[in-house]
PDB file as gemmi writes it, atoms N, CA and C in Angstrom:
CRYST1    1.000    1.000    1.000  90.00  90.00  90.00 P 1                      
ATOM      1  N   MET A   1      -1.182  21.783 -11.406  1.00  0.00           N  
ATOM      2  CA  MET A   1       0.100  22.222 -10.873  1.00  0.00           C  
ATOM      3  C   MET A   1      -0.117  23.616 -10.206  1.00  0.00           C  
ATOM      4  N   LEU A   2       0.567  23.821  -9.096  1.00  0.00           N  
ATOM      5  CA  LEU A   2       0.448  24.976  -8.374  1.00  0.00           C  
ATOM      6  C   LEU A   2       1.518  25.994  -8.789  1.00  0.00           C  
ATOM      7  N   LYS A   3       1.137  27.103  -9.318  1.00  0.00           N  
ATOM      8  CA  LYS A   3       2.181  28.070  -9.692  1.00  0.00           C  
ATOM      9  C   LYS A   3       2.168  29.302  -8.786  1.00  0.00           C  
ATOM     10  N   ALA A   4       3.389  29.796  -8.524  1.00  0.00           N  
ATOM     11  CA  ALA A   4       3.579  30.943  -7.678  1.00  0.00           C  
ATOM     12  C   ALA A   4       3.155  32.291  -8.542  1.00  0.00           C  
ATOM     13  N   PRO A   5       2.481  33.178  -7.811  1.00  0.00           N  
ATOM     14  CA  PRO A   5       2.243  34.518  -8.565  1.00  0.00           C  
ATOM     15  C   PRO A   5       3.334  35.195  -9.129  1.00  0.00           C  
ATOM     16  N   GLU A   6       3.126  36.014  -9.997  1.00  0.00           N  
ATOM     17  CA  GLU A   6       4.050  36.797 -10.496  1.00  0.00           C  
ATOM     18  C   GLU A   6       4.951  37.742  -9.482  1.00  0.00           C  
ATOM     19  N   SER A   7       4.116  38.069  -8.557  1.00  0.00           N  
ATOM     20  CA  SER A   7       4.772  39.116  -7.502  1.00  0.00           C  
ATOM     21  C   SER A   7       5.512  38.410  -6.535  1.00  0.00           C  
ATOM     22  N   GLY A   8       5.623  37.180  -6.407  1.00  0.00           N  
ATOM     23  CA  GLY A   8       6.180  36.615  -5.250  1.00  0.00           C  
ATOM     24  C   GLY A   8       6.159  35.040  -5.132  1.00  0.00           C  
ATOM     25  N   ALA A   9       6.304  34.548  -3.934  1.00  0.00           N  
ATOM     26  CA  ALA A   9       6.332  33.162  -3.620  1.00  0.00           C  
ATOM     27  C   ALA A   9       4.859  32.666  -3.055  1.00  0.00           C  
ATOM     28  N   LEU A  10       4.632  31.380  -3.056  1.00  0.00           N  
ATOM     29  CA  LEU A  10       3.429  30.794  -2.595  1.00  0.00           C  
ATOM     30  C   LEU A  10       3.542  31.137  -0.848  1.00  0.00           C  
ATOM     31  N   SER A  11       2.256  31.249  -0.558  1.00  0.00           N  
ATOM     32  CA  SER A  11       2.098  31.256   1.054  1.00  0.00           C  
ATOM     33  C   SER A  11       1.885  29.926   1.577  1.00  0.00           C  
ATOM     34  N   ASP A  12       2.271  29.696   2.909  1.00  0.00           N  
ATOM     35  CA  ASP A  12       2.089  28.451   3.584  1.00  0.00           C  
ATOM     36  C   ASP A  12       0.707  28.028   3.275  1.00  0.00           C  
ATOM     37  N   ARG A  13      -0.303  29.046   3.290  1.00  0.00           N  
ATOM     38  CA  ARG A  13      -1.720  28.643   3.199  1.00  0.00           C  
ATOM     39  C   ARG A  13      -2.008  28.108   1.734  1.00  0.00           C  
ATOM     40  N   ASP A  14      -1.476  28.739   0.790  1.00  0.00           N  
ATOM     41  CA  ASP A  14      -1.711  28.195  -0.397  1.00  0.00           C  
ATOM     42  C   ASP A  14      -1.160  26.806  -0.674  1.00  0.00           C  
ATOM     43  N   ILE A  15       0.050  26.496  -0.109  1.00  0.00           N  
ATOM     44  CA  ILE A  15       0.675  25.180  -0.313  1.00  0.00           C  
ATOM     45  C   ILE A  15      -0.075  24.223   0.561  1.00  0.00           C  
ATOM     46  N   ALA A  16      -0.672  24.548   1.754  1.00  0.00           N  
ATOM     47  CA  ALA A  16      -1.455  23.551   2.556  1.00  0.00           C  
ATOM     48  C   ALA A  16      -2.643  23.387   1.969  1.00  0.00           C  
ATOM     49  N   SER A  17      -3.225  24.351   1.279  1.00  0.00           N  
ATOM     50  CA  SER A  17      -4.701  24.106   0.585  1.00  0.00           C  
ATOM     51  C   SER A  17      -4.502  23.166  -0.611  1.00  0.00           C  
ATOM     52  N   ASN A  18      -3.390  23.206  -1.291  1.00  0.00           N  
ATOM     53  CA  ASN A  18      -3.022  22.419  -2.457  1.00  0.00           C  
ATOM     54  C   ASN A  18      -2.870  21.001  -2.060  1.00  0.00           C  
ATOM     55  N   MET A  19      -1.997  20.877  -0.811  1.00  0.00           N  
ATOM     56  CA  MET A  19      -1.693  19.455  -0.360  1.00  0.00           C  
ATOM     57  C   MET A  19      -3.074  18.955   0.019  1.00  0.00           C  
ATOM     58  N   LEU A  20      -3.904  19.444   0.780  1.00  0.00           N  
ATOM     59  CA  LEU A  20      -5.232  19.110   1.340  1.00  0.00           C  
ATOM     60  C   LEU A  20      -6.069  18.569  -0.081  1.00  0.00           C  
ATOM     61  N   ALA A  21      -6.055  19.372  -1.129  1.00  0.00           N  
ATOM     62  CA  ALA A  21      -6.845  19.019  -2.271  1.00  0.00           C  
ATOM     63  C   ALA A  21      -6.295  17.637  -2.863  1.00  0.00           C  
ATOM     64  N   GLN A  22      -4.892  17.623  -2.837  1.00  0.00           N  
ATOM     65  CA  GLN A  22      -4.236  16.522  -3.496  1.00  0.00           C  
ATOM     66  C   GLN A  22      -4.631  15.189  -2.552  1.00  0.00           C  
ATOM     67  N   ALA A  23      -4.597  15.387  -1.160  1.00  0.00           N  
ATOM     68  CA  ALA A  23      -4.720  14.123  -0.521  1.00  0.00           C  
ATOM     69  C   ALA A  23      -6.394  13.837  -0.596  1.00  0.00           C  
ATOM     70  N   GLN A  24      -7.284  14.680  -0.722  1.00  0.00           N  
ATOM     71  CA  GLN A  24      -8.623  14.542  -1.040  1.00  0.00           C  
ATOM     72  C   GLN A  24      -8.697  13.625  -2.239  1.00  0.00           C  
ATOM     73  N   ALA A  25      -8.188  14.089  -3.296  1.00  0.00           N  
ATOM     74  CA  ALA A  25      -8.228  13.380  -4.575  1.00  0.00           C  
ATOM     75  C   ALA A  25      -7.623  12.001  -4.579  1.00  0.00           C  
ATOM     76  N   MET A  26      -6.591  11.809  -3.793  1.00  0.00           N  
ATOM     77  CA  MET A  26      -5.885  10.495  -3.721  1.00  0.00           C  
ATOM     78  C   MET A  26      -6.858   9.629  -2.985  1.00  0.00           C  
ATOM     79  N   GLU A  27      -7.467  10.188  -1.853  1.00  0.00           N  
ATOM     80  CA  GLU A  27      -8.467   9.314  -1.109  1.00  0.00           C  
ATOM     81  C   GLU A  27      -9.514   8.832  -1.873  1.00  0.00           C  
ATOM     82  N   ALA A  28     -10.149   9.547  -2.647  1.00  0.00           N  
ATOM     83  CA  ALA A  28     -11.326   9.393  -3.594  1.00  0.00           C  
ATOM     84  C   ALA A  28     -10.849   8.362  -4.645  1.00  0.00           C  
ATOM     85  N   ASN A  29      -9.535   8.327  -5.236  1.00  0.00           N  
ATOM     86  CA  ASN A  29      -9.122   7.477  -6.054  1.00  0.00           C  
ATOM     87  C   ASN A  29      -8.996   6.122  -5.410  1.00  0.00           C  
ATOM     88  N   ALA A  30      -8.450   6.121  -4.278  1.00  0.00           N  
ATOM     89  CA  ALA A  30      -8.280   4.891  -3.494  1.00  0.00           C  
ATOM     90  C   ALA A  30      -9.508   4.299  -3.193  1.00  0.00           C  
ATOM     91  N   LYS A  31     -10.510   4.899  -2.749  1.00  0.00           N  
ATOM     92  CA  LYS A  31     -11.900   4.327  -2.787  1.00  0.00           C  
ATOM     93  C   LYS A  31     -12.514   3.719  -3.856  1.00  0.00           C  
ATOM     94  N   ALA A  32     -12.205   4.386  -5.020  1.00  0.00           N  
ATOM     95  CA  ALA A  32     -12.836   3.931  -6.233  1.00  0.00           C  
ATOM     96  C   ALA A  32     -12.095   2.479  -6.744  1.00  0.00           C  
ATOM     97  N   MET A  33     -10.777   2.722  -6.394  1.00  0.00           N  
ATOM     98  CA  MET A  33      -9.952   1.291  -6.651  1.00  0.00           C  
ATOM     99  C   MET A  33     -10.353   0.203  -5.758  1.00  0.00           C  
ATOM    100  N   ILE A  34     -10.662   0.340  -4.614  1.00  0.00           N  
ATOM    101  CA  ILE A  34     -11.180  -0.643  -3.613  1.00  0.00           C  
ATOM    102  C   ILE A  34     -12.336  -1.151  -4.116  1.00  0.00           C  
ATOM    103  N   ALA A  35     -13.395  -0.335  -4.382  1.00  0.00           N  
ATOM    104  CA  ALA A  35     -14.682  -0.682  -5.050  1.00  0.00           C  
ATOM    105  C   ALA A  35     -14.623  -1.504  -6.110  1.00  0.00           C  
ATOM    106  N   GLU A  36     -13.701  -1.025  -7.201  1.00  0.00           N  
ATOM    107  CA  GLU A  36     -13.478  -1.829  -8.447  1.00  0.00           C  
ATOM    108  C   GLU A  36     -12.894  -3.332  -8.097  1.00  0.00           C  
ATOM    109  N   ALA A  37     -11.782  -3.233  -7.047  1.00  0.00           N  
ATOM    110  CA  ALA A  37     -11.396  -4.483  -6.761  1.00  0.00           C  
ATOM    111  C   ALA A  37     -12.341  -5.604  -6.284  1.00  0.00           C  
ATOM    112  N   ALA A  38     -13.301  -4.866  -5.384  1.00  0.00           N  
ATOM    113  CA  ALA A  38     -14.271  -5.829  -4.774  1.00  0.00           C  
ATOM    114  C   ALA A  38     -15.222  -6.336  -5.900  1.00  0.00           C  
ATOM    115  N   LYS A  39     -15.455  -5.516  -6.813  1.00  0.00           N  
ATOM    116  CA  LYS A  39     -16.348  -5.941  -8.078  1.00  0.00           C  
ATOM    117  C   LYS A  39     -15.698  -6.866  -8.858  1.00  0.00           C  
ATOM    118  N   MET A  40     -14.461  -6.886  -9.083  1.00  0.00           N  
ATOM    119  CA  MET A  40     -13.641  -7.921  -9.928  1.00  0.00           C  
ATOM    120  C   MET A  40     -13.543  -9.218  -9.196  1.00  0.00           C  
ATOM    121  N   LYS A  41     -13.475  -9.214  -7.808  1.00  0.00           N  
ATOM    122  CA  LYS A  41     -13.499 -10.374  -6.988  1.00  0.00           C  
ATOM    123  C   LYS A  41     -14.826 -11.182  -7.061  1.00  0.00           C  
ATOM    124  N   LYS A  42     -16.029 -10.301  -7.088  1.00  0.00           N  
ATOM    125  CA  LYS A  42     -17.294 -10.981  -7.075  1.00  0.00           C  
ATOM    126  C   LYS A  42     -17.440 -11.612  -8.661  1.00  0.00           C  
ATOM    127  N   ASP A  43     -17.151 -10.664  -9.572  1.00  0.00           N  
ATOM    128  CA  ASP A  43     -17.208 -11.364 -11.116  1.00  0.00           C  
ATOM    129  C   ASP A  43     -16.210 -12.511 -11.253  1.00  0.00           C  
ATOM    130  N   ALA A  44     -15.265 -12.700 -10.500  1.00  0.00           N  
ATOM    131  CA  ALA A  44     -14.328 -13.870 -10.842  1.00  0.00           C  
ATOM    132  C   ALA A  44     -14.915 -15.053 -10.101  1.00  0.00           C  
ATOM    133  N   GLU A  45     -15.452 -14.776  -9.006  1.00  0.00           N  
ATOM    134  CA  GLU A  45     -16.218 -15.908  -8.208  1.00  0.00           C  
ATOM    135  C   GLU A  45     -17.430 -16.344  -8.963  1.00  0.00           C  
ATOM    136  N   LYS A  46     -18.302 -15.389  -9.544  1.00  0.00           N  
ATOM    137  CA  LYS A  46     -19.288 -15.901 -10.388  1.00  0.00           C  
ATOM    138  C   LYS A  46     -18.797 -16.690 -11.637  1.00  0.00           C  
ATOM    139  N   MET A  47     -17.879 -16.285 -12.316  1.00  0.00           N  
ATOM    140  CA  MET A  47     -17.286 -16.772 -13.405  1.00  0.00           C  
ATOM    141  C   MET A  47     -16.788 -18.328 -13.241  1.00  0.00           C  
ATOM    142  N   ASP A  48     -16.160 -18.469 -12.087  1.00  0.00           N  
ATOM    143  CA  ASP A  48     -15.684 -19.813 -11.726  1.00  0.00           C  
ATOM    144  C   ASP A  48     -15.628 -19.915 -10.181  1.00  0.00           C  
ATOM    145  N   PRO A  49     -16.647 -20.580  -9.528  1.00  0.00           N  
ATOM    146  CA  PRO A  49     -16.782 -20.734  -8.281  1.00  0.00           C  
ATOM    147  C   PRO A  49     -15.603 -21.392  -7.401  1.00  0.00           C  
ATOM    148  N   THR A  50     -14.957 -22.151  -8.285  1.00  0.00           N  
ATOM    149  CA  THR A  50     -13.822 -23.133  -7.774  1.00  0.00           C  
ATOM    150  C   THR A  50     -12.589 -22.267  -7.322  1.00  0.00           C  
ATOM    151  N   VAL A  51     -12.500 -21.038  -8.123  1.00  0.00           N  
ATOM    152  CA  VAL A  51     -11.324 -20.250  -7.736  1.00  0.00           C  
ATOM    153  C   VAL A  51     -11.501 -19.666  -6.476  1.00  0.00           C  
ATOM    154  N   LYS A  52     -10.412 -19.812  -5.672  1.00  0.00           N  
ATOM    155  CA  LYS A  52     -10.352 -19.198  -4.318  1.00  0.00           C  
ATOM    156  C   LYS A  52      -9.495 -18.119  -4.120  1.00  0.00           C  
ATOM    157  N   ARG A  53     -10.045 -17.235  -3.257  1.00  0.00           N  
ATOM    158  CA  ARG A  53      -9.187 -15.989  -3.016  1.00  0.00           C  
ATOM    159  C   ARG A  53      -8.067 -16.573  -2.111  1.00  0.00           C  
ATOM    160  N   PRO A  54      -6.868 -15.996  -2.396  1.00  0.00           N  
ATOM    161  CA  PRO A  54      -5.648 -16.323  -1.537  1.00  0.00           C  
ATOM    162  C   PRO A  54      -5.912 -15.595  -0.179  1.00  0.00           C  
ATOM    163  N   SER A  55      -5.564 -16.285   0.880  1.00  0.00           N  
ATOM    164  CA  SER A  55      -5.452 -15.605   2.166  1.00  0.00           C  
ATOM    165  C   SER A  55      -4.454 -14.530   2.211  1.00  0.00           C  
ATOM    166  N   VAL A  56      -4.968 -13.428   2.717  1.00  0.00           N  
ATOM    167  CA  VAL A  56      -4.146 -12.164   2.897  1.00  0.00           C  
ATOM    168  C   VAL A  56      -3.811 -11.841   4.295  1.00  0.00           C  
ATOM    169  N   LYS A  57      -2.510 -11.379   4.432  1.00  0.00           N  
ATOM    170  CA  LYS A  57      -1.891 -10.931   5.621  1.00  0.00           C  
ATOM    171  C   LYS A  57      -1.516  -9.482   5.393  1.00  0.00           C  
ATOM    172  N   VAL A  58      -1.533  -8.703   6.514  1.00  0.00           N  
ATOM    173  CA  VAL A  58      -1.026  -7.181   6.503  1.00  0.00           C  
ATOM    174  C   VAL A  58       0.441  -7.163   7.193  1.00  0.00           C  
ATOM    175  N   SER A  59       1.311  -6.646   6.664  1.00  0.00           N  
ATOM    176  CA  SER A  59       2.592  -6.549   7.194  1.00  0.00           C  
ATOM    177  C   SER A  59       2.562  -5.505   8.296  1.00  0.00           C  
ATOM    178  N   ALA A  60       3.600  -5.363   8.975  1.00  0.00           N  
ATOM    179  CA  ALA A  60       3.680  -4.352  10.039  1.00  0.00           C  
ATOM    180  C   ALA A  60       3.701  -3.015   9.371  1.00  0.00           C  
ATOM    181  N   ILE A  61       4.069  -2.762   8.313  1.00  0.00           N  
ATOM    182  CA  ILE A  61       4.257  -1.342   7.787  1.00  0.00           C  
ATOM    183  C   ILE A  61       3.049  -0.946   6.883  1.00  0.00           C  
ATOM    184  N   GLY A  62       1.816  -1.977   7.011  1.00  0.00           N  
ATOM    185  CA  GLY A  62       0.623  -1.963   6.369  1.00  0.00           C  
ATOM    186  C   GLY A  62       0.443  -2.290   4.912  1.00  0.00           C  
ATOM    187  N   GLU A  63       1.556  -2.959   4.450  1.00  0.00           N  
ATOM    188  CA  GLU A  63       1.492  -3.476   3.247  1.00  0.00           C  
ATOM    189  C   GLU A  63       0.684  -4.799   3.114  1.00  0.00           C  
ATOM    190  N   THR A  64      -0.223  -5.080   2.148  1.00  0.00           N  
ATOM    191  CA  THR A  64      -0.967  -6.375   2.144  1.00  0.00           C  
ATOM    192  C   THR A  64      -0.259  -7.288   1.259  1.00  0.00           C  
ATOM    193  N   VAL A  65       0.050  -8.548   1.782  1.00  0.00           N  
ATOM    194  CA  VAL A  65       0.704  -9.509   1.044  1.00  0.00           C  
ATOM    195  C   VAL A  65      -0.048 -10.863   1.154  1.00  0.00           C  
ATOM    196  N   ALA A  66       0.039 -11.545   0.110  1.00  0.00           N  
ATOM    197  CA  ALA A  66      -0.749 -12.901   0.141  1.00  0.00           C  
ATOM    198  C   ALA A  66       0.092 -13.840   1.301  1.00  0.00           C  
ATOM    199  N   ALA A  67      -0.727 -14.607   1.753  1.00  0.00           N  
ATOM    200  CA  ALA A  67      -0.070 -15.470   3.088  1.00  0.00           C  
ATOM    201  C   ALA A  67       1.033 -16.334   2.505  1.00  0.00           C  
ATOM    202  N   ASP A  68       0.988 -16.796   1.375  1.00  0.00           N  
ATOM    203  CA  ASP A  68       1.957 -17.829   0.827  1.00  0.00           C  
ATOM    204  C   ASP A  68       3.269 -17.032   0.494  1.00  0.00           C  
ATOM    205  N   GLU A  69       3.209 -15.649   0.382  1.00  0.00           N  
ATOM    206  CA  GLU A  69       4.397 -14.790  -0.082  1.00  0.00           C  
ATOM    207  C   GLU A  69       5.017 -13.998   1.151  1.00  0.00           C  
ATOM    208  N   ALA A  70       4.251 -14.255   2.326  1.00  0.00           N  
ATOM    209  CA  ALA A  70       4.725 -13.726   3.430  1.00  0.00           C  
ATOM    210  C   ALA A  70       6.079 -13.983   3.883  1.00  0.00           C  
ATOM    211  N   PRO A  71       6.892 -13.008   4.269  1.00  0.00           N  
ATOM    212  CA  PRO A  71       8.346 -13.492   4.663  1.00  0.00           C  
ATOM    213  C   PRO A  71       8.312 -14.346   5.891  1.00  0.00           C  
ATOM    214  N   LYS A  72       9.053 -15.417   5.759  1.00  0.00           N  
ATOM    215  CA  LYS A  72       9.159 -16.327   6.985  1.00  0.00           C  
ATOM    216  C   LYS A  72      10.442 -15.961   7.798  1.00  0.00           C  
ATOM    217  N   ALA A  73      10.267 -16.401   9.034  1.00  0.00           N  
ATOM    218  CA  ALA A  73      11.327 -16.025   9.862  1.00  0.00           C  
ATOM    219  C   ALA A  73      12.495 -17.059   9.463  1.00  0.00           C  
ATOM    220  N   ARG A  74      13.759 -16.509   9.537  1.00  0.00           N  
ATOM    221  CA  ARG A  74      14.912 -17.392   9.126  1.00  0.00           C  
ATOM    222  C   ARG A  74      15.600 -17.950  10.706  1.00  0.00           C  
ATOM    223  N   ARG A  75      15.890 -19.093  10.319  1.00  0.00           N  
ATOM    224  CA  ARG A  75      16.613 -19.770  11.549  1.00  0.00           C  
ATOM    225  C   ARG A  75      18.021 -19.581  11.420  1.00  0.00           C  
ATOM    226  N   THR A  76      18.613 -19.356  12.577  1.00  0.00           N  
ATOM    227  CA  THR A  76      19.914 -19.086  12.603  1.00  0.00           C  
ATOM    228  C   THR A  76      20.653 -20.245  13.426  1.00  0.00           C  
ATOM    229  N   ARG A  77      21.926 -20.326  13.290  1.00  0.00           N  
ATOM    230  CA  ARG A  77      22.653 -21.291  14.118  1.00  0.00           C  
ATOM    231  C   ARG A  77      23.101 -20.655  15.356  1.00  0.00           C  
ATOM    232  N   GLY A  78      22.859 -19.592  15.728  1.00  0.00           N  
ATOM    233  CA  GLY A  78      23.422 -18.925  16.927  1.00  0.00           C  
ATOM    234  C   GLY A  78      24.830 -18.272  16.610  1.00  0.00           C  
ATOM    235  N   PRO A  79      25.419 -17.997  17.681  1.00  0.00           N  
ATOM    236  CA  PRO A  79      26.615 -16.916  17.549  1.00  0.00           C  
ATOM    237  C   PRO A  79      27.804 -17.833  17.046  1.00  0.00           C  
ATOM    238  N   ASN A  80      28.642 -17.329  16.431  1.00  0.00           N  
ATOM    239  CA  ASN A  80      29.843 -17.983  15.775  1.00  0.00           C  
ATOM    240  C   ASN A  80      30.714 -18.431  16.942  1.00  0.00           C  
ATOM    241  N   LYS A  81      31.148 -19.590  16.998  1.00  0.00           N  
ATOM    242  CA  LYS A  81      32.112 -20.083  18.071  1.00  0.00           C  
ATOM    243  C   LYS A  81      33.576 -19.677  17.653  1.00  0.00           C  
ATOM    244  N   VAL A  82      34.419 -19.392  18.637  1.00  0.00           N  
ATOM    245  CA  VAL A  82      35.867 -19.101  18.498  1.00  0.00           C  
ATOM    246  C   VAL A  82      36.590 -20.253  18.061  1.00  0.00           C  
ATOM    247  N   LYS A  83      37.404 -20.168  17.058  1.00  0.00           N  
ATOM    248  CA  LYS A  83      38.140 -21.534  16.678  1.00  0.00           C  
ATOM    249  C   LYS A  83      39.488 -21.225  17.421  1.00  0.00           C  
ATOM    250  N   THR A  84      40.051 -22.351  18.009  1.00  0.00           N  
ATOM    251  CA  THR A  84      41.266 -22.325  18.533  1.00  0.00           C  
ATOM    252  C   THR A  84      42.224 -23.361  17.995  1.00  0.00           C  
ATOM    253  N   ALA A  85      43.524 -23.108  17.904  1.00  0.00           N  
ATOM    254  CA  ALA A  85      44.380 -23.928  17.109  1.00  0.00           C  
ATOM    255  C   ALA A  85      45.167 -25.017  17.944  1.00  0.00           C  
TER     256      ALA A  85                                                      
END                                                                             
């Protein structure tokens, strides 16, 4: 946790330096998690070769979703018609 000194507030440099350190730590954690996921996939395939990986799609905002869970386009009936009496 970043603490302000007794004499005043944190400088922009202190805050930016802390943000960079946090980003680098997050990046290292993400790389470690991806490596662990790849290892788990290989272990699962070795354990039972008949188990298949689901196909994966990446959404427009960068989220990864299984292809069978990907949102499908909804069909519409078109504009509402005006009812006359």
